[in-house]
C-alpha positions in Angstrom: -1.3 -32.0 -10.6 1.6 -31.2 -7.8 4.0 -30.7 -10.9 1.8 -28.7 -13.0 0.9 -26.2 -9.9 5.3 -26.1 -9.6 5.3 -25.2 -13.5 3.1 -22.3 -13.1 4.7 -21.4 -9.9 8.2 -21.3 -11.6 6.5 -19.7 -14.8 4.8 -16.9 -12.4 7.8 -16.3 -11.4 10.2 -16.0 -13.9 8.1 -13.6 -15.6 7.4 -11.5 -11.9 11.4 -11.6 -12.6 11.6 -9.8 -15.8 8.8 -7.8 -15.1 10.5 -6.7 -11.8 13.2 -5.7 -13.3 11.2 -4.2 -17.0 9.5 -2.0 -14.6 12.7 -0.4 -12.6 14.5 0.2 -16.4 11.4 2.2 -17.1 11.0 4.2 -14.2 14.8 4.7 -13.9 14.1 6.3 -17.6 11.2 9.0 -15.8 14.1 10.8 -13.3 14.5 14.1 -14.5 18.1 14.7 -15.6 18.1 17.9 -13.2 16.4 16.7 -10.7 17.4 17.9 -7.0 18.3 16.0 -4.0 16.0 13.0 -3.3 15.0 14.5 0.4 13.9 17.0 -1.0 12.3 16.0 -3.6 9.7 12.9 -2.4 6.2 13.7 -0.9 5.2 12.0 2.3 2.1 11.4 3.5 0.3 9.8 7.0 -2.8 7.2 6.1 -5.2 5.9 8.1 -7.5 3.0 6.5 -10.1 0.6 7.1 -8.9 -3.6 5.6 -11.3 -5.8 4.8 -10.4 -9.6 5.0 -13.1 -11.0 2.7 -14.6 -14.1 3.1 -17.7 -15.7 1.8 -19.0 -16.0 5.2 -19.9 -19.5 5.8 -19.2 -21.5 8.8 -19.9 -18.4 11.0 -16.4 -17.2 9.1 -17.4 -13.7 8.1 -15.2 -10.7 6.8 -12.6 -9.4 9.2 -12.9 -5.4 9.1 -9.3 -3.8 11.2 -8.5 -0.9 11.3 -4.3 -0.3 10.2 -1.8 2.5 9.8 0.3 3.4 7.4 2.6 6.3 5.9 3.6 6.8 1.7 6.9 8.4 0.4 6.0 9.1 -3.4 9.1 10.7 -6.1 7.5 12.9 -8.7 8.8 11.6 -11.6 8.5 12.4 -15.4 4.6 13.4 -15.5 1.9 12.4 -14.9 4.5 9.7 -12.9 5.9 9.4 -9.3 6.6 6.2 -7.9 5.2 5.4 -4.2 6.2 3.0 -1.2 4.2 2.2 1.3 4.1 0.7 4.9 0.3 0.3 6.7 0.9 -2.1 9.6 -2.5 -3.7 11.3 -3.1 -6.0 14.1 -5.4 -9.6 13.6 -6.4 -12.6 15.4 -6.3 -15.8 13.4 -7.1 -19.3 14.2 -6.8 -22.1 12.0 -9.5 -24.2 10.3 -8.5 -27.5 10.5 -11.7 -28.7 8.7 -10.6 -26.7 5.3 -6.9 -26.4 6.2 -5.9 -22.5 6.4 -5.8 -19.6 9.2 -8.7 -17.1 9.3 -9.5 -13.8 11.0 -11.7 -14.5 14.0 -12.6 -12.9 17.3 -11.0 -12.4 20.3 -12.9 -15.8 22.3 -11.8 -18.3 19.0 -8.3 -16.7 18.6 -4.8 -19.0 18.5 -2.0 -16.7 16.8 -1.8 -13.4 17.2 -0.5 -11.8 13.9 0.8 -8.3 13.2 1.5 -7.4 9.4 3.6 -5.2 7.7 1.8 -4.6 4.0 4.7 -3.3 2.0 4.4 -2.2 -2.1 5.9 0.4 -4.0 4.0 1.1 -6.9 3.8 3.3 -9.9 1.4 5.9 -9.1 0.0 8.2 -11.7 -0.6 11.9 -10.9 -3.1 13.9 -12.8 -4.0 17.5 -11.3 -7.1 19.5 -11.3 -7.4 23.0 -11.7 -4.5 24.6 -9.0 -5.4 24.4 -6.4 -4.2 21.3 -5.5 -6.8 18.5 -6.4 -5.5 16.1 -8.0 -6.4 12.6 -9.4 -4.4 9.0 -8.8 -4.0 5.5 -10.2 -1.8 3.3 -9.0 -0.8 -0.3 -9.3 2.1 -2.4 -8.2 3.6 -5.4 -6.2 3.0 -6.1 -2.8 3.6 -8.1 0.1 2.2 -8.4 3.6 5.1 -10.0 5.7 3.8 -11.5 9.2 4.2 -11.7 12.2 2.7 -14.4 13.7 3.0 -15.3 18.0 1.0 -17.0 20.0 -2.1 -15.1 21.3 -1.5 -13.5 24.1 -4.6 -14.0 27.9 -4.7 -18.4 26.4 -6.4 -20.7 29.4 -3.4 -23.7 29.9 -6.7 -25.6 28.8 -6.0 -24.0 24.5 -2.2 -25.2 25.1 -3.8 -28.7 25.3 -4.7 -32.0 22.8 -4.2 -32.0 18.8 -4.7 -29.1 17.2 -8.5 -28.6 16.6 -7.8 -27.5 20.7 -4.3 -26.6 20.3 -3.3 -22.6 19.8 0.1 -23.7 19.8 -0.1 -26.2 17.7 -2.5 -23.4 15.7 0.1 -21.3 15.6 2.7 -23.3 14.0 0.0 -24.6 11.1 -1.1 -20.8 10.4 2.7 -19.1 10.1 3.7 -22.2 7.7 0.4 -21.5 5.6 1.4 -17.9 5.1 5.4 -18.6 4.1 4.8 -21.3 2.2 4.2 -20.3 -1.7 4.4 -17.1 -2.0 1.0 -16.6 -0.1 2.3 -13.1 1.5 2.9 -12.0 -2.9 -0.5 -10.0 -3.0 -0.4 -7.4 -6.0 -2.4 -3.7 -5.4 -4.2 -1.6 -7.1 -5.9 1.8 -6.2 -6.7 5.4 -7.1 -7.4 8.4 -4.7 -8.1 11.9 -4.8 -6.1 15.2 -3.0 -8.2 17.8 -2.3 -6.5 20.8 -0.2 -7.8 21.3 3.4 -5.8 24.7 3.5 -2.2 26.1 3.1 0.4 23.4 4.2 -1.8 20.0 4.2 -3.8 17.8 1.6 -6.4 15.7 2.3 -6.7 12.3 0.5 -9.3 9.6 -0.1 -7.9 6.0 -0.9 -9.6 3.1 -2.0 -7.3 0.1 -2.9 -7.5 -3.7 -3.6 -5.3 -6.3 -3.2 -5.5 -9.5 -5.3 -4.4 -13.0 -4.1 -1.9 -14.5 -6.4 -0.8 -16.8 -5.4 -3.8 -19.3 -6.0 -2.7 -19.4 -9.1 -0.2 -21.9 -8.6 -0.6 -23.4 -4.7 -3.7 -26.1 -3.7 -6.0 -24.2 -1.1 -9.0 -24.8 -1.2 -10.7 -22.1 -0.1 -13.7 -20.2 -2.3 -13.5 -17.4 -4.3 -13.3 -14.7 -1.9 -11.3 -15.9 1.0 -7.9 -13.8 0.3 -9.4 -10.6 -1.4 -8.0 -8.1 0.2 -9.9 -4.1 0.4 -9.0 -1.3 1.8 -10.8 2.7 2.2 -8.9 4.9 4.0 -7.8 9.0 5.0 -4.2 10.5 4.0 -2.8 13.8 5.2 -0.5 15.2 2.8 2.2 18.3 3.7 1.8 20.3 0.8 5.1 21.5 -1.2 5.1 24.8 -3.2 6.0 23.0 -6.9 5.5 26.4 -8.7 8.7 28.5 -9.9 9.0 31.5 -7.6 8.1 34.2 -9.7 10.9 37.2 -9.5 10.2 40.7 -10.2 11.8 42.1 -12.9 13.6 45.3 -12.7 11.8 48.6 -13.7 12.4 50.0 -16.8 13.9 53.4 -17.3 13.2 56.4 -19.1 14.9 58.9 -21.0 16.1 61.3 -19.3 14.2 60.6 -15.8 16.5 59.7 -12.7 17.0 56.6 -11.3 14.5 54.4 -9.0 11.7 57.2 -10.3 8.6 55.7 -11.2 8.2 55.9 -15.3 4.1 57.1 -14.0 5.7 60.1 -12.4 8.7 61.2 -15.9 5.7 61.7 -17.5 
């Protein structure tokens, strides 16, 4: 079984590298040849979300709901495509479930480790305007990673640092770090959709729904329920509006024979 999991992991890694290279070459073909500088074309947005860390709810392990803040940067390609990078930051308390052999988000009373998560993604977005007043539908997806900084929780009692892994927060923190950084458990592709609405002349208000897939379960030997590892997010984003319509230039007044320059045509008649 170990050889089979390793073989599956290597095949997926090889295919993932080929897919990433193919995606990059495809995106290069979508960049318009007459594009302005990147800084002028990039669309920035701020987002606030609620992340749901799904769990089966057994053994008093409910799904954790955590707030996050993030930023998006989108580069328009050939319509309707955009390439978009994102970064979301969240904070969570974790404990290590020795019986199940994996970490779980928990409340402050059961904490062993404090986790700062940086959820990064590079995704291809299809942007579909609805009308000409700023309303648009977005559908996106791509590779994503949850890059976690894992440290010992703050404010622990000295007794929490003694004993075996069942009670020792320091040992649990080491086990949590080893779990998340082994087996590529940080790799979680994302898929989502959203809509933008005009808030005023300068801002767009957007609604986003996202889901992250725990594909690492395909090659790791995690004894976890099917729902564990999935992540869902709902959020609001604020995007500064950019005038993408070409400015209209007034055409010179048509001169009428026998008319003095600058005289309106109606007066000449």
